[in-house]
KOLRO-128118 format. One record per residue: residue number from 1; residue in one letter; x, y, z of N, C-alpha, C, O in turn. Coordinates in steps of 0.1 Angstrom, whole numbers. Layout:
residues N
R:seq:type:nc1:nc2:nc3:cac1:cac2:cac3:cc1:cc2:cc3:oc1:oc2:oc3
R:NUM:a:X:Y:Z:X:Y:Z:X:Y:Z:X:Y:Z
...
//
This chain:
residues 224
R:seq:type:nc1:nc2:nc3:cac1:cac2:cac3:cc1:cc2:cc3:oc1:oc2:oc3
R:1:m:-629:517:1545:-636:522:1536:-636:533:1539:-631:541:1532
R:2:q:-644:535:1550:-655:545:1557:-646:558:1559:-650:569:1556
R:3:s:-631:554:1567:-622:568:1574:-619:570:1557:-621:582:1553
R:4:g:-614:558:1546:-607:566:1534:-615:577:1528:-610:586:1523
R:5:v:-632:574:1530:-641:583:1521:-640:597:1531:-635:608:1527
R:6:m:-645:595:1542:-637:606:1553:-627:617:1551:-630:629:1550
R:7:d:-617:613:1549:-603:619:1547:-605:627:1538:-601:639:1539
R:8:r:-613:618:1522:-614:623:1513:-621:640:1513:-616:651:1510
R:9:e:-630:637:1516:-639:645:1518:-632:656:1527:-629:667:1521
R:10:v:-626:654:1544:-622:668:1546:-605:671:1537:-599:681:1541
R:11:r:-601:667:1530:-590:674:1520:-599:683:1512:-598:695:1512
R:12:v:-608:676:1503:-613:682:1496:-622:697:1501:-623:706:1493
R:13:r:-628:698:1517:-629:707:1521:-621:718:1525:-625:730:1524
R:14:a:-606:715:1530:-598:724:1535:-591:729:1521:-583:739:1522
R:15:a:-593:723:1508:-588:730:1494:-600:733:1489:-599:736:1478
R:16:a:-615:734:1494:-620:741:1492:-621:758:1493:-622:768:1487
R:17:e:-620:752:1508:-617:767:1522:-603:773:1515:-603:786:1516
R:18:q:-592:768:1509:-587:775:1506:-585:784:1493:-581:795:1494
R:19:a:-588:778:1482:-594:780:1471:-603:794:1472:-601:805:1467
R:20:a:-614:790:1479:-624:804:1485:-616:814:1487:-617:825:1481
R:21:r:-606:811:1498:-596:825:1502:-589:830:1492:-586:842:1493
R:22:v:-585:825:1486:-574:829:1471:-584:840:1466:-581:852:1466
R:23:l:-596:832:1462:-599:834:1449:-609:851:1458:-612:861:1453
R:24:r:-611:847:1469:-619:862:1479:-613:874:1475:-617:885:1471
R:25:e:-601:868:1476:-588:878:1478:-589:885:1462:-594:896:1459
R:26:e:-582:875:1453:-581:888:1445:-595:894:1436:-595:901:1425
R:27:i:-605:889:1441:-615:895:1434:-618:906:1440:-624:913:1432
R:28:l:-618:912:1451:-615:921:1463:-610:929:1464:-613:940:1467
R:29:s:-594:923:1460:-581:931:1452:-582:938:1440:-574:945:1436
R:30:g:-596:934:1433:-593:939:1419:-583:928:1411:-580:933:1400
R:31:a:-578:917:1413:-570:911:1407:-577:903:1395:-572:900:1385
R:32:i:-591:902:1401:-598:895:1388:-612:901:1387:-621:901:1396
R:33:a:-611:906:1377:-620:921:1375:-633:919:1378:-638:908:1380
R:34:s:-638:927:1378:-657:922:1379:-665:919:1368:-668:929:1362
R:35:g:-669:909:1364:-678:903:1353:-670:895:1346:-675:888:1337
R:36:a:-655:895:1350:-650:886:1350:-649:864:1348:-650:858:1359
R:37:r:-647:858:1337:-652:844:1337:-642:838:1345:-630:840:1343
R:38:l:-647:832:1355:-642:818:1360:-642:805:1357:-652:799:1360
R:39:g:-632:798:1352:-636:791:1347:-631:774:1355:-621:773:1362
R:40:e:-637:765:1354:-633:755:1365:-619:751:1363:-610:751:1372
R:41:a:-618:746:1348:-605:736:1348:-591:747:1349:-580:744:1355
R:42:e:-594:760:1342:-581:775:1341:-579:774:1359:-567:775:1364
R:43:l:-588:772:1368:-587:773:1383:-582:767:1389:-573:772:1396
R:44:a:-586:754:1389:-580:744:1391:-564:740:1388:-557:733:1395
R:45:g:-560:745:1378:-542:741:1372:-542:750:1380:-541:745:1391
R:46:r:-541:766:1380:-532:775:1385:-536:773:1405:-528:777:1413
R:47:l:-545:768:1409:-545:765:1423:-539:749:1425:-537:747:1437
R:48:s:-535:741:1418:-533:729:1417:-541:722:1424:-534:716:1432
R:49:v:-554:719:1423:-564:714:1432:-573:707:1426:-574:711:1414
R:50:s:-578:700:1427:-593:686:1415:-599:703:1411:-594:714:1413
R:51:r:-612:697:1403:-620:705:1399:-636:704:1405:-646:711:1402
R:52:t:-633:689:1419:-646:695:1433:-641:707:1439:-646:717:1434
R:53:p:-630:710:1451:-630:720:1454:-631:730:1451:-634:739:1458
R:54:i:-627:732:1433:-631:748:1427:-644:747:1427:-650:755:1434
R:55:r:-651:738:1423:-669:738:1423:-673:739:1434:-685:736:1432
R:56:e:-671:743:1447:-673:739:1459:-669:754:1461:-678:763:1463
R:57:a:-655:757:1461:-656:771:1465:-660:783:1456:-655:794:1459
R:58:l:-666:783:1446:-670:788:1434:-689:788:1444:-695:798:1448
R:59:s:-691:780:1445:-703:779:1456:-703:787:1469:-713:793:1472
R:60:r:-694:788:1474:-695:796:1484:-694:807:1481:-702:815:1487
R:61:l:-688:811:1473:-684:834:1468:-697:833:1461:-695:841:1452
R:62:a:-707:828:1458:-717:830:1452:-725:832:1462:-733:841:1461
R:63:a:-726:824:1473:-734:827:1488:-728:838:1492:-738:846:1495
R:64:e:-719:843:1493:-712:859:1498:-716:865:1484:-727:862:1487
R:65:g:-716:870:1475:-724:879:1465:-714:881:1461:-710:892:1466
R:66:l:-703:875:1452:-689:875:1447:-690:870:1434:-686:876:1424
R:67:v:-694:860:1433:-699:851:1425:-711:850:1417:-722:849:1424
R:68:e:-710:849:1403:-724:841:1400:-725:834:1388:-720:838:1377
R:69:i:-733:820:1393:-733:811:1384:-743:805:1378:-751:799:1384
R:70:q:-743:806:1361:-755:811:1354:-755:791:1350:-744:786:1349
R:71:p:-766:783:1349:-767:768:1345:-756:770:1333:-754:782:1330
R:72:n:-749:761:1325:-752:757:1307:-735:767:1308:-727:765:1299
R:73:r:-732:778:1318:-726:792:1313:-709:796:1322:-699:803:1320
R:74:g:-715:784:1334:-702:787:1344:-705:802:1354:-716:808:1356
R:75:a:-690:804:1360:-691:809:1364:-684:821:1362:-673:821:1355
R:76:r:-689:833:1366:-683:849:1365:-685:856:1381:-694:856:1389
R:77:v:-673:860:1380:-673:877:1389:-686:884:1387:-690:886:1376
R:78:a:-693:887:1400:-707:892:1399:-703:907:1394:-693:912:1399
R:79:s:-712:915:1385:-711:926:1381:-727:932:1385:-737:925:1383
R:80:w:-728:945:1389:-739:950:1389:-743:964:1382:-733:970:1379
R:81:t:-753:969:1379:-759:980:1373:-755:991:1382:-751:992:1393
R:82:t:-758:1000:1374:-755:1018:1387:-774:1019:1397:-778:1024:1408
R:83:e:-778:1011:1388:-792:1008:1399:-794:997:1413:-802:995:1422
R:84:q:-779:991:1408:-779:977:1416:-768:984:1427:-770:981:1439
R:85:l:-758:993:1423:-752:1000:1432:-760:1010:1439:-753:1014:1448
R:86:r:-771:1014:1437:-771:1023:1446:-780:1020:1455:-781:1027:1465
R:87:e:-790:1005:1452:-799:997:1462:-788:992:1470:-791:991:1482
R:88:i:-775:988:1468:-767:985:1478:-761:991:1484:-756:984:1492
R:89:f:-756:1006:1485:-753:1012:1494:-768:1019:1502:-767:1019:1514
R:90:d:-775:1022:1499:-788:1022:1503:-786:1014:1513:-785:1020:1524
R:91:l:-785:998:1511:-787:985:1523:-774:995:1531:-777:1004:1538
R:92:r:-764:992:1529:-751:993:1537:-748:1007:1549:-743:1008:1560
R:93:l:-759:1019:1535:-764:1029:1545:-774:1032:1555:-774:1042:1562
R:94:r:-786:1018:1555:-788:1011:1567:-784:1003:1578:-786:1006:1590
R:95:l:-776:992:1571:-768:986:1583:-754:990:1589:-751:989:1601
R:96:e:-747:995:1581:-734:994:1581:-735:1005:1595:-731:1000:1606
R:97:p:-739:1017:1596:-738:1025:1607:-747:1023:1623:-747:1030:1633
R:98:y:-754:1010:1622:-762:1007:1627:-754:995:1639:-755:994:1652
R:99:a:-746:987:1630:-733:980:1629:-726:984:1638:-726:978:1649
R:100:v:-716:998:1635:-707:1004:1645:-715:1011:1654:-706:1016:1660
R:101:r:-724:1015:1658:-730:1020:1673:-733:1006:1676:-724:1001:1683
R:102:q:-743:998:1675:-742:979:1681:-723:974:1687:-721:967:1697
R:103:a:-713:978:1678:-702:972:1679:-694:981:1687:-682:976:1687
R:104:v:-694:990:1694:-684:1001:1704:-682:999:1716:-671:997:1721
R:105:p:-694:997:1722:-693:987:1736:-686:973:1735:-678:967:1743
R:106:n:-688:970:1727:-684:955:1728:-662:956:1719:-655:946:1715
R:107:l:-661:966:1718:-647:967:1712:-638:961:1726:-639:965:1737
R:108:t:-630:954:1721:-617:953:1734:-608:957:1731:-606:960:1720
R:109:p:-597:958:1741:-589:967:1743:-577:962:1730:-570:971:1726
R:110:d:-576:948:1725:-567:946:1713:-576:950:1700:-572:955:1690
R:111:q:-588:946:1701:-594:953:1685:-594:968:1682:-589:974:1672
R:112:l:-602:976:1697:-591:987:1698:-577:991:1687:-576:994:1676
R:113:a:-570:989:1694:-558:989:1690:-555:981:1676:-548:988:1668
R:114:e:-558:974:1672:-560:967:1659:-565:984:1651:-559:990:1642
R:115:l:-579:987:1659:-588:995:1645:-573:1015:1644:-570:1023:1636
R:116:d:-567:1013:1659:-557:1027:1656:-549:1027:1645:-548:1036:1637
R:117:h:-540:1006:1646:-532:1004:1635:-531:1006:1622:-522:1008:1615
R:118:l:-549:1003:1620:-554:1004:1601:-555:1014:1604:-543:1016:1607
R:119:a:-563:1027:1605:-564:1036:1608:-549:1045:1602:-546:1049:1590
R:120:a:-540:1045:1614:-530:1049:1610:-521:1045:1599:-514:1054:1594
R:121:a:-521:1029:1594:-518:1026:1580:-521:1033:1569:-513:1037:1561
R:122:m:-531:1034:1568:-542:1040:1561:-536:1053:1554:-530:1055:1543
R:123:s:-539:1059:1567:-533:1074:1563:-518:1073:1556:-515:1079:1545
R:124:r:-511:1065:1562:-496:1069:1555:-497:1065:1546:-491:1073:1538
R:125:a:-502:1056:1538:-500:1043:1529:-508:1056:1516:-502:1057:1505
R:126:g:-518:1063:1519:-527:1070:1512:-523:1084:1512:-530:1092:1505
R:127:r:-512:1089:1519:-508:1099:1513:-501:1105:1504:-489:1101:1501
R:128:p:-506:1117:1497:-497:1119:1486:-482:1115:1482:-473:1113:1490
R:129:g:-480:1115:1472:-465:1110:1469:-457:1103:1463:-463:1101:1452
R:130:k:-450:1099:1463:-443:1091:1455:-446:1075:1463:-448:1064:1456
R:131:n:-447:1075:1475:-450:1065:1482:-461:1060:1486:-462:1052:1496
R:132:q:-473:1066:1478:-488:1062:1482:-490:1050:1475:-484:1047:1465
R:133:d:-498:1042:1481:-499:1027:1476:-516:1025:1478:-518:1020:1490
R:134:l:-528:1027:1471:-537:1028:1473:-544:1012:1470:-555:1007:1472
R:135:a:-533:1008:1464:-539:987:1471:-540:987:1484:-551:984:1489
R:136:v:-529:990:1491:-523:988:1506:-535:995:1508:-541:990:1517
R:137:v:-544:1008:1502:-554:1011:1514:-568:1005:1511:-577:1007:1519
R:138:e:-569:999:1502:-581:989:1500:-582:979:1512:-592:978:1520
R:139:e:-570:972:1510:-567:953:1519:-572:964:1530:-584:968:1531
R:140:l:-562:969:1536:-569:981:1550:-581:983:1551:-588:977:1559
R:141:n:-583:992:1544:-598:992:1546:-610:981:1550:-620:981:1558
R:142:r:-604:971:1542:-618:959:1544:-616:955:1559:-624:954:1568
R:143:r:-602:954:1560:-602:948:1573:-606:963:1586:-611:962:1598
R:144:f:-602:971:1581:-613:981:1592:-623:978:1598:-626:975:1609
R:145:h:-632:979:1582:-646:971:1586:-650:963:1591:-660:963:1599
R:146:g:-643:953:1587:-646:939:1592:-647:938:1608:-655:930:1613
R:147:v:-636:945:1616:-633:947:1626:-647:951:1631:-647:945:1642
R:148:f:-656:956:1631:-666:964:1631:-675:957:1634:-681:955:1644
R:149:i:-675:953:1622:-689:940:1616:-687:933:1629:-695:935:1638
R:150:d:-674:923:1629:-675:909:1638:-675:916:1650:-675:906:1658
R:151:a:-674:929:1659:-677:930:1673:-690:938:1673:-694:946:1682
R:152:a:-695:934:1662:-710:941:1666:-721:930:1671:-733:933:1674
R:153:g:-714:916:1672:-721:904:1674:-733:899:1675:-739:895:1685
R:154:s:-737:901:1659:-748:897:1655:-746:892:1642:-745:899:1632
R:155:p:-746:873:1641:-742:865:1627:-751:871:1619:-746:874:1608
R:156:p:-765:874:1620:-771:875:1607:-768:891:1601:-769:895:1589
R:157:l:-765:898:1612:-763:911:1602:-748:912:1598:-745:921:1589
R:158:a:-738:903:1604:-728:902:1597:-728:897:1585:-722:902:1575
R:159:g:-737:882:1583:-739:880:1572:-744:888:1561:-739:887:1550
R:160:a:-758:899:1563:-761:910:1556:-748:918:1549:-744:922:1538
R:161:l:-744:920:1564:-734:934:1558:-723:931:1552:-715:940:1549
R:162:r:-721:917:1548:-708:913:1540:-712:907:1526:-703:905:1518
R:163:g:-724:904:1524:-729:906:1514:-726:919:1504:-721:921:1493
R:164:v:-732:925:1512:-737:939:1500:-722:948:1502:-719:956:1494
R:165:i:-713:945:1514:-695:953:1514:-693:947:1507:-691:957:1499
R:166:h:-691:935:1499:-680:927:1496:-690:934:1474:-682:939:1466
R:167:a:-703:933:1472:-709:937:1463:-701:958:1456:-696:963:1446
R:168:s:-704:962:1470:-694:976:1467:-679:976:1466:-672:982:1459
R:169:v:-677:970:1473:-658:970:1471:-652:966:1463:-642:971:1459
R:170:v:-659:950:1456:-658:952:1437:-654:963:1432:-642:964:1428
R:171:h:-661:972:1433:-663:981:1421:-657:994:1428:-657:1005:1422
R:172:q:-652:991:1440:-645:1007:1448:-626:1006:1445:-617:997:1447
R:173:n:-625:1022:1437:-610:1016:1437:-607:1031:1439:-610:1040:1432
R:174:f:-601:1030:1450:-597:1044:1451:-589:1054:1447:-587:1065:1452
R:175:h:-582:1049:1431:-575:1051:1422:-585:1065:1418:-581:1075:1413
R:176:d:-602:1062:1422:-608:1072:1420:-613:1082:1424:-616:1091:1417
R:177:y:-613:1081:1436:-612:1091:1446:-602:1104:1440:-593:1104:1432
R:178:a:-610:1115:1447:-605:1129:1438:-594:1128:1452:-594:1117:1459
R:179:p:-587:1136:1456:-574:1138:1464:-588:1144:1479:-589:1137:1489
R:180:d:-595:1153:1478:-601:1157:1491:-614:1147:1495:-622:1149:1504
R:181:a:-612:1136:1485:-624:1130:1492:-619:1112:1499:-624:1103:1505
R:182:l:-605:1116:1490:-596:1105:1499:-593:1111:1514:-592:1104:1525
R:183:r:-592:1120:1513:-586:1128:1530:-597:1128:1536:-597:1127:1549
R:184:r:-609:1129:1530:-620:1125:1541:-621:1112:1547:-623:1110:1559
R:185:s:-620:1101:1533:-624:1086:1535:-608:1081:1549:-607:1072:1557
R:186:l:-601:1091:1546:-586:1081:1557:-591:1089:1569:-587:1083:1579
R:187:h:-598:1101:1571:-599:1107:1585:-610:1098:1589:-611:1092:1600
R:188:h:-615:1100:1582:-632:1091:1587:-627:1079:1595:-635:1076:1604
R:189:h:-618:1073:1594:-612:1062:1597:-605:1065:1612:-604:1057:1621
R:190:v:-600:1079:1611:-591:1080:1622:-603:1083:1634:-603:1078:1645
R:191:e:-612:1093:1629:-623:1097:1638:-632:1084:1641:-638:1083:1651
R:192:m:-632:1077:1633:-643:1072:1640:-636:1058:1651:-643:1050:1658
R:193:v:-619:1058:1653:-615:1052:1661:-613:1063:1673:-614:1060:1685
R:194:a:-613:1071:1671:-622:1086:1685:-628:1083:1693:-628:1080:1705
R:195:a:-638:1083:1683:-656:1078:1689:-657:1064:1696:-665:1062:1705
R:196:a:-647:1053:1691:-647:1038:1698:-641:1038:1714:-645:1032:1724
R:197:r:-627:1049:1711:-616:1047:1720:-631:1055:1734:-631:1050:1745
R:198:a:-639:1067:1730:-646:1072:1735:-660:1068:1744:-667:1074:1752
R:199:g:-659:1053:1737:-673:1044:1741:-686:1053:1734:-697:1050:1738
R:200:d:-683:1062:1724:-697:1072:1718:-702:1064:1708:-693:1061:1699
R:201:g:-712:1059:1706:-718:1050:1698:-723:1058:1684:-723:1057:1671
R:202:d:-730:1067:1698:-736:1080:1682:-730:1084:1675:-734:1086:1663
R:203:w:-716:1087:1681:-710:1094:1676:-702:1086:1662:-701:1089:1650
R:204:a:-699:1077:1668:-687:1067:1658:-701:1061:1642:-698:1059:1630
R:205:e:-713:1059:1650:-725:1059:1639:-724:1069:1628:-723:1067:1616
R:206:a:-724:1079:1634:-727:1094:1628:-717:1095:1615:-721:1099:1604
R:207:i:-700:1090:1619:-689:1094:1608:-689:1081:1598:-686:1082:1586
R:208:m:-693:1071:1603:-696:1061:1596:-708:1065:1581:-706:1064:1569
R:209:r:-722:1070:1590:-727:1070:1580:-722:1084:1569:-728:1086:1559
R:210:a:-712:1091:1572:-709:1102:1563:-692:1096:1551:-691:1101:1540
R:211:h:-687:1090:1555:-680:1077:1551:-687:1070:1542:-683:1064:1532
R:212:l:-698:1070:1546:-705:1058:1529:-710:1067:1518:-711:1066:1506
R:213:y:-713:1076:1528:-723:1091:1517:-705:1094:1512:-702:1090:1500
R:214:n:-698:1098:1516:-687:1100:1504:-679:1090:1501:-667:1092:1498
R:215:a:-687:1077:1500:-681:1064:1488:-688:1066:1479:-685:1067:1467
R:216:r:-699:1066:1484:-711:1067:1472:-710:1077:1463:-711:1073:1452
R:217:a:-710:1090:1464:-703:1101:1459:-692:1104:1450:-691:1114:1443
R:218:t:-684:1092:1452:-671:1091:1447:-677:1081:1435:-675:1085:1423
R:219:m:-684:1068:1439:-685:1060:1428:-698:1060:1424:-698:1049:1420
R:220:l:-706:1064:1422:-718:1066:1416:-720:1082:1410:-727:1084:1400
R:221:g:-713:1092:1418:-714:1105:1417:-720:1109:1402:-730:1116:1400
R:222:g:-711:1102:1389:-707:1109:1377:-718:1100:1371:-720:1103:1359
R:223:r:-723:1092:1374:-728:1081:1370:-747:1084:1364:-752:1090:1374
R:224:p:-753:1084:1357:-766:1087:1354:-777:1079:1362:-789:1081:1360
//
């Protein structure tokens, strides 16, 4: 009996982890819009699991700041006011450049190669023309920032950063970037890799700060 209960708990956890992974990607990619309602029954049917792992998955995403759960009203994708987004960028500007500086001496050859690959792939996908694919840029951008956060080697810092990065990324749309702003953003990634390869944390920190100012101006520059 006890073994059966444990097996069921393992299956539920695995299903919840998979559901959370799928929903996280859909939210961050914009496939599920900011503010959209997340019905347990609909999600359970679409993901072919019971409502129990869906409920656990939504709780995990709420802890990450991606989902809001309101008593008697269910769950929805988190949304933020302009003022809240300004606060989120203020937090990123305090935390993420510091994380990048901390990460530089810890980056392995494999991580440097991955950053190089991601920066080059973003430049190709973001190049103006018929082959431009900004959805690919958004996905590669999330992975690029994640490498630096992981390499910083601080779980508390990583936890704090992932929440505020998720919040701003949900609202980020590279389609909103003017050509010059997009060009700057893509070049910042290339220059951060150069700084990392040079082992210069101060340089990498400065570029990350400029990168965030560029993103903030694009996302909030026209808002009151």
